[in-house]
VEXDREN-2710 file (C-alpha; in Angstrom, 1 decimal):
% VEXDREN-2710
k/r/px/py/pz
1/UNK/2.5/167.8/44.4
2/UNK/2.1/171.4/45.4
3/UNK/-0.9/170.4/47.6
4/UNK/1.3/167.7/49.3
5/UNK/4.0/170.3/50.1
6/UNK/1.3/172.7/51.5
7/UNK/-0.1/169.9/53.7
8/UNK/3.4/169.1/55.1
9/UNK/4.0/172.8/56.0
10/UNK/0.7/173.4/57.8
11/UNK/1.4/174.3/61.4
12/UNK/-1.7/173.1/63.3
13/UNK/-0.6/174.6/66.6
14/UNK/-0.2/178.0/65.1
15/UNK/-3.6/177.7/63.4
16/UNK/-5.3/176.7/66.7
17/UNK/-3.5/179.3/68.9
18/UNK/-4.0/182.2/66.4
19/UNK/-7.7/181.3/65.9
20/UNK/-8.4/180.9/69.7
21/UNK/-6.6/184.1/70.4
22/UNK/-8.5/185.9/67.7
23/UNK/-11.8/184.5/69.0
24/UNK/-11.0/185.5/72.6
25/UNK/-10.1/189.0/71.5
26/UNK/-13.3/189.2/69.4
27/UNK/-15.6/188.1/72.3
28/UNK/-13.9/190.6/74.6
29/UNK/-14.1/193.4/72.1
30/UNK/-17.8/192.8/71.4
31/UNK/-18.5/192.9/75.2
32/UNK/-16.3/195.9/75.8
33/UNK/-17.9/197.9/73.0
34/UNK/-21.3/196.9/74.2
35/UNK/-20.4/198.1/77.8
36/UNK/-19.3/201.4/76.4
37/UNK/-22.5/201.9/74.5
38/UNK/-24.5/200.9/77.5
39/UNK/-22.7/203.3/79.8
40/UNK/-23.2/206.1/77.3
41/UNK/-26.9/205.4/77.2
42/UNK/-27.3/205.6/81.0
43/UNK/-30.9/206.4/82.2
44/UNK/-32.2/206.4/78.6
45/UNK/-32.1/202.6/78.5
46/UNK/-34.4/202.2/81.5
47/UNK/-36.6/204.9/80.1
48/UNK/-36.9/203.1/76.8
49/UNK/-37.8/199.8/78.4
50/UNK/-40.2/201.3/80.8
51/UNK/-42.1/203.7/78.5
52/UNK/-42.0/202.2/75.0
53/UNK/-43.0/198.6/75.3
54/UNK/-46.7/199.0/75.6
55/UNK/-47.4/196.8/72.6
56/UNK/-45.6/193.8/70.9
57/UNK/-44.9/196.0/67.9
58/UNK/-43.2/198.6/70.0
59/UNK/-41.4/195.7/71.8
60/UNK/-39.9/194.6/68.5
61/UNK/-38.6/198.2/67.8
62/UNK/-37.2/198.4/71.4
63/UNK/-35.6/195.0/70.9
64/UNK/-33.9/196.2/67.7
65/UNK/-32.7/199.4/69.3
66/UNK/-31.4/198.0/72.6
67/UNK/-29.6/195.1/70.9
68/UNK/-28.0/197.5/68.4
69/UNK/-27.0/199.6/71.4
70/UNK/-25.4/196.9/73.5
71/UNK/-24.4/194.7/70.6
72/UNK/-25.7/191.5/72.1
73/UNK/-29.0/189.7/71.5
74/UNK/-28.1/187.4/74.4
75/UNK/-27.7/190.5/76.6
76/UNK/-31.1/191.8/75.5
77/UNK/-32.6/188.4/76.2
78/UNK/-31.2/188.2/79.7
79/UNK/-32.3/191.7/80.6
80/UNK/-35.8/191.0/79.1
81/UNK/-36.1/187.7/81.1
82/UNK/-35.3/189.7/84.2
83/UNK/-37.9/192.3/83.5
84/UNK/-40.7/189.9/82.5
85/UNK/-39.9/187.7/85.6
86/UNK/-40.3/190.9/87.6
87/UNK/-43.7/191.7/86.2
88/UNK/-42.5/194.9/84.4
89/UNK/-43.3/193.4/81.0
90/UNK/-46.1/191.1/79.9
91/UNK/-45.0/187.9/78.2
92/UNK/-46.5/189.1/74.9
93/UNK/-44.5/192.4/75.0
94/UNK/-41.4/190.5/75.9
95/UNK/-41.7/188.1/73.0
96/UNK/-41.8/191.2/70.8
97/UNK/-38.6/192.4/72.3
98/UNK/-36.9/189.0/71.7
99/UNK/-38.1/189.2/68.0
100/UNK/-36.6/192.6/67.7
101/UNK/-33.3/191.5/69.4
102/UNK/-32.9/188.9/66.6
103/UNK/-33.0/191.7/64.0
104/UNK/-30.8/194.1/66.1
105/UNK/-28.0/191.5/66.4
106/UNK/-27.6/191.5/62.6
107/UNK/-26.1/195.0/62.8
108/UNK/-22.9/193.5/64.2
109/UNK/-22.5/191.3/61.1
110/UNK/-23.1/194.2/58.8
111/UNK/-20.4/196.2/60.6
112/UNK/-18.0/193.3/60.2
113/UNK/-19.0/193.2/56.5
114/UNK/-17.2/196.6/56.0
115/UNK/-13.6/196.0/55.2
116/UNK/-11.8/198.4/57.6
117/UNK/-9.3/196.0/59.0
118/UNK/-6.4/198.2/57.9
119/UNK/-7.6/200.9/60.4
120/UNK/-8.1/198.5/63.3
121/UNK/-4.9/199.3/65.2
122/UNK/-5.1/203.1/64.9
123/UNK/-8.8/202.9/66.2
124/UNK/-7.6/200.8/69.1
125/UNK/-4.9/203.4/69.9
126/UNK/-7.5/206.2/69.8
127/UNK/-9.8/204.2/72.1
128/UNK/-6.9/203.6/74.6
129/UNK/-6.1/207.3/74.5
130/UNK/-9.7/208.2/75.4
131/UNK/-9.5/205.7/78.2
132/UNK/-6.2/206.6/79.8
133/UNK/-5.4/210.2/79.0
134/UNK/-8.6/211.8/80.6
135/UNK/-11.0/211.2/83.5
136/UNK/-14.0/212.6/81.7
137/UNK/-16.6/209.8/81.8
138/UNK/-18.2/210.6/78.5
139/UNK/-14.8/210.4/76.7
140/UNK/-13.9/207.2/78.7
141/UNK/-17.1/205.6/77.4
142/UNK/-16.3/206.7/73.8
143/UNK/-12.8/205.1/74.4
144/UNK/-14.5/201.8/75.4
145/UNK/-16.6/201.9/72.2
146/UNK/-13.6/202.7/69.9
147/UNK/-11.3/200.2/71.6
148/UNK/-13.9/197.4/71.3
149/UNK/-14.7/198.4/67.7
150/UNK/-11.0/198.3/66.7
151/UNK/-10.5/195.1/68.6
152/UNK/-13.3/193.4/66.7
153/UNK/-11.6/194.0/63.3
154/UNK/-8.1/193.2/64.6
155/UNK/-9.5/189.9/65.9
156/UNK/-11.2/189.2/62.6
157/UNK/-7.8/189.7/60.9
158/UNK/-6.2/187.1/63.2
159/UNK/-9.1/184.5/62.7
160/UNK/-9.1/185.0/58.9
161/UNK/-5.3/184.6/58.7
162/UNK/-5.5/181.4/60.8
163/UNK/-8.1/179.8/58.4
164/UNK/-6.3/180.3/55.2
165/UNK/-4.2/177.1/55.4
166/UNK/-7.4/175.0/55.9
167/UNK/-8.3/175.4/52.2
168/UNK/-5.5/172.9/51.5
169/UNK/-6.7/170.3/54.0
170/UNK/-8.7/167.5/52.3
171/UNK/-10.7/166.6/55.5
172/UNK/-11.9/170.2/55.8
173/UNK/-12.8/170.4/52.1
174/UNK/-14.8/167.1/52.5
175/UNK/-16.7/168.5/55.5
176/UNK/-17.6/171.7/53.6
177/UNK/-18.8/169.6/50.6
178/UNK/-21.0/167.6/53.0
179/UNK/-22.5/170.8/54.4
180/UNK/-23.7/171.7/50.9
181/UNK/-25.7/168.5/50.7
182/UNK/-26.7/168.1/54.4
183/UNK/-28.5/171.3/55.7
184/UNK/-29.3/169.5/59.0
185/UNK/-25.6/169.0/59.7
186/UNK/-25.0/172.7/59.1
187/UNK/-27.8/173.6/61.6
188/UNK/-26.3/171.2/64.1
189/UNK/-22.7/172.7/63.7
190/UNK/-24.0/176.3/63.9
191/UNK/-26.1/175.5/67.0
192/UNK/-23.3/173.6/68.8
193/UNK/-20.5/176.1/68.2
194/UNK/-22.7/179.1/69.2
195/UNK/-23.8/177.2/72.4
196/UNK/-20.1/176.7/73.1
197/UNK/-19.0/180.3/72.7
198/UNK/-22.4/181.8/73.7
199/UNK/-22.1/184.6/71.1
200/UNK/-23.8/184.3/67.7
201/UNK/-21.8/187.3/66.5
202/UNK/-18.6/185.4/67.0
203/UNK/-19.7/182.3/65.1
204/UNK/-21.3/184.3/62.3
205/UNK/-18.0/186.2/61.9
206/UNK/-16.2/182.9/61.6
207/UNK/-18.7/181.9/59.0
208/UNK/-18.1/185.1/57.1
209/UNK/-14.4/184.4/57.1
210/UNK/-14.9/180.8/55.9
211/UNK/-17.2/182.0/53.1
212/UNK/-14.8/184.7/52.1
213/UNK/-12.0/182.2/51.7
214/UNK/-14.3/180.1/49.4
215/UNK/-14.2/177.2/51.9
216/UNK/-17.9/176.7/51.8
217/UNK/-20.7/177.3/49.3
218/UNK/-23.6/179.7/50.1
219/UNK/-26.0/176.9/50.3
220/UNK/-23.8/175.2/52.8
221/UNK/-23.2/178.4/54.8
222/UNK/-26.9/179.3/55.3
223/UNK/-28.0/176.3/57.5
224/UNK/-25.0/177.1/59.8
225/UNK/-26.3/180.7/60.0
226/UNK/-29.8/179.3/61.0
227/UNK/-28.1/177.1/63.6
228/UNK/-26.3/180.1/65.1
229/UNK/-29.7/181.7/65.9
230/UNK/-30.8/178.6/67.7
231/UNK/-27.5/178.3/69.6
232/UNK/-27.7/181.9/70.9
233/UNK/-30.7/180.9/73.0
234/UNK/-28.5/178.9/75.4
235/UNK/-27.7/182.2/77.2
236/UNK/-31.4/182.7/77.8
237/UNK/-31.8/179.1/79.0
238/UNK/-28.9/179.6/81.5
239/UNK/-30.4/182.8/82.7
240/UNK/-33.7/181.2/83.8
241/UNK/-32.1/178.6/86.1
242/UNK/-33.9/179.2/89.4
243/UNK/-36.2/181.8/87.8
244/UNK/-39.9/182.0/88.1
245/UNK/-42.5/180.6/85.6
246/UNK/-42.8/183.9/83.6
247/UNK/-39.1/183.9/82.9
248/UNK/-39.1/180.2/81.9
249/UNK/-41.9/180.9/79.5
250/UNK/-40.1/183.7/77.8
251/UNK/-36.9/181.6/77.4
252/UNK/-39.1/178.8/75.9
253/UNK/-40.7/181.3/73.4
254/UNK/-37.2/182.5/72.4
255/UNK/-36.1/178.9/71.6
256/UNK/-39.4/178.1/69.8
257/UNK/-39.2/181.3/67.7
258/UNK/-35.8/180.5/66.4
259/UNK/-36.5/176.8/65.8
260/UNK/-39.7/177.6/63.9
261/UNK/-37.8/180.2/61.8
262/UNK/-35.1/177.7/61.0
263/UNK/-37.6/175.0/60.0
264/UNK/-39.4/177.4/57.6
265/UNK/-36.2/178.5/55.9
266/UNK/-34.8/175.0/55.7
267/UNK/-37.9/174.0/53.7
268/UNK/-37.4/177.0/51.4
269/UNK/-33.5/176.8/51.5
270/UNK/-33.1/176.6/47.7
271/UNK/-35.3/179.6/46.8
272/UNK/-33.7/181.6/49.7
273/UNK/-30.2/180.7/48.4
274/UNK/-31.2/181.9/44.9
275/UNK/-32.6/185.1/46.4
276/UNK/-29.4/185.9/48.3
277/UNK/-27.2/185.1/45.2
278/UNK/-29.3/187.5/43.1
279/UNK/-29.0/190.2/45.8
280/UNK/-25.3/189.6/46.0
281/UNK/-25.0/190.3/42.3
282/UNK/-27.4/193.3/42.1
283/UNK/-26.0/195.0/45.2
284/UNK/-22.3/194.1/44.5
285/UNK/-21.9/192.6/48.0
286/UNK/-18.6/191.2/49.1
287/UNK/-18.6/187.7/50.7
288/UNK/-18.8/189.0/54.3
289/UNK/-21.6/191.4/53.5
290/UNK/-23.4/188.6/51.7
291/UNK/-23.6/186.6/54.9
292/UNK/-24.6/189.7/56.8
293/UNK/-27.4/190.4/54.3
294/UNK/-28.6/186.7/54.6
295/UNK/-28.5/187.0/58.4
296/UNK/-30.5/190.2/58.3
297/UNK/-33.0/188.9/55.7
298/UNK/-33.5/185.6/57.7
299/UNK/-34.2/187.3/61.0
300/UNK/-36.3/190.1/59.6
301/UNK/-38.4/187.7/57.5
302/UNK/-38.9/185.3/60.5
303/UNK/-40.1/188.2/62.6
304/UNK/-42.5/189.4/59.9
305/UNK/-43.8/185.9/59.4
306/UNK/-44.3/185.1/63.1
307/UNK/-45.3/188.5/64.5
308/UNK/-49.0/188.0/63.8
309/UNK/-48.8/184.7/65.7
310/UNK/-47.4/186.1/69.0
311/UNK/-50.6/185.3/70.7
312/UNK/-50.4/181.7/69.6
313/UNK/-46.7/181.5/70.6
314/UNK/-47.7/182.8/74.0
315/UNK/-50.5/180.3/74.3
316/UNK/-48.2/177.4/73.4
317/UNK/-45.5/178.3/76.0
318/UNK/-48.1/178.9/78.7
319/UNK/-49.5/175.4/78.0
320/UNK/-45.9/174.0/77.9
321/UNK/-44.8/175.6/81.2
322/UNK/-47.7/175.7/83.7
323/UNK/-47.6/177.9/86.7
324/UNK/-47.7/176.7/90.3
325/UNK/-49.3/179.2/92.7
326/UNK/-50.1/176.8/95.6
327/UNK/-47.6/178.3/98.1
328/UNK/-46.7/181.9/98.7
329/UNK/-43.0/182.5/98.2
330/UNK/-41.1/185.2/100.0
331/UNK/-38.3/185.7/97.5
332/UNK/-37.2/188.8/95.5
333/UNK/-39.1/188.8/92.3
334/UNK/-37.5/191.8/90.6
335/UNK/-33.8/191.7/91.4
336/UNK/-31.6/190.3/88.7
337/UNK/-27.8/190.1/88.9
338/UNK/-27.7/190.2/85.1
339/UNK/-28.8/193.9/85.4
340/UNK/-26.1/195.0/87.9
341/UNK/-24.0/196.2/85.0
342/UNK/-26.9/198.4/83.9
343/UNK/-27.5/200.5/87.1
344/UNK/-30.3/202.6/85.7
345/UNK/-32.4/199.5/85.0
346/UNK/-31.3/197.8/88.2
347/UNK/-32.5/200.8/90.3
348/UNK/-35.9/200.5/88.5
349/UNK/-36.0/196.9/89.6
350/UNK/-35.2/197.8/93.2
351/UNK/-38.1/200.3/93.2
352/UNK/-40.5/197.6/92.0
353/UNK/-39.1/195.2/94.7
354/UNK/-39.7/197.8/97.4
355/UNK/-43.3/198.3/96.2
356/UNK/-43.8/194.5/96.4
357/UNK/-42.3/194.5/99.9
358/UNK/-44.6/197.3/100.9
359/UNK/-47.6/195.3/99.7
360/UNK/-46.4/192.3/101.8
361/UNK/-46.0/194.6/104.8
362/UNK/-49.6/196.0/104.4
363/UNK/-50.9/192.4/104.2
364/UNK/-49.0/191.6/107.4
365/UNK/-50.4/194.6/109.2
366/UNK/-54.0/193.6/108.3
367/UNK/-53.3/190.0/109.5
368/UNK/-51.8/191.3/112.8
369/UNK/-54.9/193.4/113.6
370/UNK/-57.1/190.5/112.7
371/UNK/-55.1/188.4/115.2
372/UNK/-55.7/191.2/117.8
373/UNK/-59.4/190.7/117.3
374/UNK/-59.6/186.9/117.0
375/UNK/-56.5/185.4/118.7
376/UNK/-56.4/182.8/115.9
377/UNK/-53.1/181.0/116.2
378/UNK/-52.9/180.4/112.5
379/UNK/-52.8/184.1/111.9
380/UNK/-49.9/184.5/114.3
381/UNK/-48.0/181.7/112.4
382/UNK/-48.8/183.5/109.1
383/UNK/-47.4/186.8/110.4
384/UNK/-44.3/185.2/111.8
385/UNK/-43.5/183.4/108.5
386/UNK/-44.3/186.6/106.5
387/UNK/-42.0/188.7/108.8
388/UNK/-39.1/186.3/108.2
389/UNK/-39.8/186.6/104.5
390/UNK/-39.9/190.4/104.6
391/UNK/-36.6/190.5/106.5
392/UNK/-35.1/188.2/104.0
393/UNK/-36.3/190.4/101.1
394/UNK/-35.0/193.5/102.9
395/UNK/-31.6/191.9/103.3
396/UNK/-31.5/190.9/99.6
397/UNK/-32.4/194.4/98.5
398/UNK/-29.7/195.9/100.8
399/UNK/-27.1/193.4/99.5
400/UNK/-28.1/194.1/95.9
401/UNK/-27.8/197.9/96.4
402/UNK/-24.5/197.4/98.1
403/UNK/-23.1/195.4/95.2
404/UNK/-24.6/198.0/92.8
405/UNK/-22.9/200.8/94.6
406/UNK/-19.5/199.3/93.7
407/UNK/-20.1/199.5/89.9
408/UNK/-17.8/201.9/88.1
409/UNK/-20.6/202.7/85.6
410/UNK/-22.6/204.4/88.4
411/UNK/-23.4/208.1/87.9
412/UNK/-23.6/210.5/90.8
413/UNK/-27.4/210.7/90.5
414/UNK/-27.6/206.9/90.6
415/UNK/-25.3/206.8/93.6
416/UNK/-27.7/209.2/95.4
417/UNK/-30.7/207.0/94.4
418/UNK/-29.0/204.0/96.0
419/UNK/-28.9/205.8/99.3
420/UNK/-32.6/206.9/99.0
421/UNK/-33.7/203.3/98.3
422/UNK/-31.7/202.0/101.2
423/UNK/-33.5/204.5/103.5
424/UNK/-36.9/203.6/101.9
425/UNK/-36.2/199.9/102.3
426/UNK/-35.4/200.4/106.0
427/UNK/-38.7/202.4/106.4
428/UNK/-40.7/199.5/104.9
429/UNK/-38.9/197.0/107.0
430/UNK/-39.7/199.0/110.1
431/UNK/-43.4/199.1/109.2
432/UNK/-43.2/195.3/109.1
433/UNK/-41.5/195.3/112.5
434/UNK/-44.3/197.3/114.0
435/UNK/-46.9/195.0/112.4
436/UNK/-45.0/192.1/114.1
437/UNK/-44.9/194.2/117.3
438/UNK/-48.7/194.1/117.4
439/UNK/-48.5/190.3/117.5
440/UNK/-46.0/190.4/120.4
441/UNK/-48.3/192.8/122.3
442/UNK/-51.3/190.6/121.7
443/UNK/-49.4/187.5/122.8
444/UNK/-48.5/189.3/126.1
445/UNK/-52.2/190.2/126.4
446/UNK/-53.1/186.5/126.0
447/UNK/-50.3/185.4/128.4
448/UNK/-51.4/187.8/131.1
449/UNK/-55.1/187.1/130.4
450/UNK/-55.9/190.7/129.8
451/UNK/-59.0/191.8/127.9
452/UNK/-59.6/194.9/125.9
453/UNK/-63.0/196.5/125.6
454/UNK/-65.1/196.7/122.5
455/UNK/-64.3/200.4/122.4
456/UNK/-60.6/199.5/122.1
457/UNK/-61.3/197.0/119.2
458/UNK/-63.2/199.7/117.3
459/UNK/-60.5/202.3/117.9
460/UNK/-57.8/199.9/116.6
461/UNK/-59.9/199.3/113.5
462/UNK/-60.1/203.1/112.9
463/UNK/-56.3/203.4/113.2
464/UNK/-55.9/200.5/110.9
465/UNK/-58.2/202.1/108.3
466/UNK/-56.1/205.3/108.2
467/UNK/-52.8/203.4/108.1
468/UNK/-54.1/201.2/105.2
469/UNK/-55.0/204.3/103.2
470/UNK/-51.6/205.8/103.9
471/UNK/-49.7/202.7/102.7
472/UNK/-51.9/202.2/99.7
473/UNK/-51.5/205.8/98.6
474/UNK/-47.7/205.5/99.3
475/UNK/-47.6/202.5/96.9
476/UNK/-49.4/204.5/94.2
477/UNK/-47.2/207.5/94.7
478/UNK/-44.1/205.3/94.3
479/UNK/-45.4/203.5/91.2
480/UNK/-46.1/206.6/89.2
481/UNK/-44.2/209.3/91.1
482/UNK/-47.6/210.7/91.9
483/UNK/-47.3/213.9/94.0
484/UNK/-51.1/214.1/94.7
485/UNK/-51.0/210.7/96.3
486/UNK/-47.9/211.7/98.3
487/UNK/-49.7/214.8/99.6
488/UNK/-52.7/212.6/100.6
489/UNK/-50.2/210.5/102.6
490/UNK/-49.1/213.6/104.5
491/UNK/-52.7/214.6/105.1
492/UNK/-53.5/211.1/106.4
493/UNK/-50.4/211.3/108.6
494/UNK/-51.8/214.4/110.4
495/UNK/-55.2/212.7/110.6
496/UNK/-53.6/209.6/112.1
497/UNK/-51.8/211.6/114.8
498/UNK/-55.0/213.5/115.7
499/UNK/-56.9/210.2/115.9
500/UNK/-54.3/208.6/118.1
501/UNK/-54.3/211.6/120.4
502/UNK/-58.1/211.5/120.7
503/UNK/-58.0/207.7/121.4
504/UNK/-55.4/208.2/124.1
505/UNK/-57.6/210.8/125.7
506/UNK/-60.8/208.7/125.5
507/UNK/-58.9/205.7/126.8
508/UNK/-57.6/207.6/129.9
509/UNK/-61.2/208.7/130.5
510/UNK/-62.4/205.0/130.3
511/UNK/-59.7/204.0/132.8
512/UNK/-60.7/206.8/135.1
513/UNK/-64.3/205.6/134.9
514/UNK/-63.1/202.0/135.4
515/UNK/-64.6/200.9/132.1
516/UNK/-61.4/198.9/131.3
517/UNK/-58.6/197.1/133.3
518/UNK/-55.7/199.3/134.4
519/UNK/-53.1/196.7/133.3
520/UNK/-54.7/196.3/129.9
521/UNK/-54.9/200.0/129.6
522/UNK/-51.2/200.5/129.9
523/UNK/-50.4/197.9/127.2
524/UNK/-53.1/199.4/125.0
525/UNK/-51.1/202.6/124.8
526/UNK/-48.1/200.6/123.6
527/UNK/-50.3/198.8/121.0
528/UNK/-51.8/202.0/119.4
529/UNK/-48.3/203.7/119.3
530/UNK/-47.4/201.1/116.6
531/UNK/-49.8/202.9/114.2
532/UNK/-48.2/206.3/114.7
533/UNK/-44.7/204.8/114.1
534/UNK/-46.1/203.1/111.0
535/UNK/-47.4/206.5/109.9
536/UNK/-44.0/208.2/110.4
537/UNK/-42.2/205.6/108.2
538/UNK/-44.9/205.8/105.5
539/UNK/-44.5/209.6/105.5
540/UNK/-40.7/209.1/105.1
541/UNK/-41.3/207.0/102.0
542/UNK/-43.3/209.6/100.1
543/UNK/-41.1/212.6/101.0
544/UNK/-38.6/211.4/98.3
545/UNK/-41.4/211.6/95.7
546/UNK/-42.4/215.1/96.7
547/UNK/-38.7/216.2/96.5
548/UNK/-38.4/214.7/93.0
549/UNK/-35.5/212.6/94.2
550/UNK/-36.9/209.3/92.8
END
């Protein structure tokens, strides 16, 4: 009779509205706290990813740390996909980071396990005060962290309160009973809900509340937990749309890793449930902390079990997703919009993109000089196509830096770096223009039926040789901030000018002796001037390295 009265008084609209409002606040708070932690980390995040992922094991540790820092395994996955697609990380190292991210994300559920909901509102107020009562960035970042932290617990209070009437609903009780006897149904529900909200922390917090209200048994809750891990890979899958082969392989390894872990633990579900129950008793864990402990145990054990097989996992995904290297693509390889909210990492990506662009420009310069020697029309087409691609990359880098410059999280040092990279990008693009200018001069030579002497061809080769060394040293100087290489570029710049001056003098002497055509001689001066301009722009690139500005 009492149960019937409770059923009649259940306000379904209030349940739905309160739950959705709480879920929305939870998702916002998780992201806002992560943004605050990320902003507080600044350049250190890029430094960690650049320097400490030299092996899969270090990758696991970095994955744990970064995910704990930004409070989102999906966020770590998206950043890692961008980095592996860019070539900054090998697939094997990146798989290690993904494994670590699965462990790092459990920290959120442990935080939720602590019952500090009574202090949620005061924490929100302190966070707001740090945000609005000062303009000091460090305190503002702390405010974001505290506001998000308090918001998480206030949202959990809302969601928990909305679920209490469900314990009196027969249909809901029946579903929970089914979950205890159908693990696959639990995995499906966990996967589907997490794919829907794209945040495993949110779905696990819901599960913690359901378990706390005794609406589901532990054996019924664990498969949902496993499904949550599979569902969180949807963000990685979305992130690879339009990406290259390396990024697709990493996303596939993420899915495969979580699916294999789920299969293993479904097979051993009964002993794992007994283990968690024993630990709950020995450690005196409350219901929420029990789910957090199960989550941490599951992800840590899966990583330990599969870590020795990273090589096999890599082999499988490489076989599953085969590369296609038939046609050269002139697309940005390193830029990733997902990294725009992390300026320190985004600038590292821009640097790598400029290095790639410089390599393309060097290749174009070599082809242009070869066209000067052979007049092979296929080489002209190749340079024309490449020049379009280089201009497109230049535009994309400039647009990326422009968008990046509007981010509130940008530090003054990062703002200065944006200006330096824009200048550098322009220098590289101008080198490409001069390589293309050689093509135009040769076409005029062909049109006017002019001929250059063998002396001229040999001299152009000598100028090309110095220019090549300059650009190659500039690339090395940029890659590792190598000042020795930068100094070599300056020495070669002087050598290039001295060589060009001697060639001009020799050429004038040949014209005086009528050893070459007068018309051809005038255009030859224009041709060799491209090399000194190339030298000037290459020197500009490395000056930033010598000044410790990048």
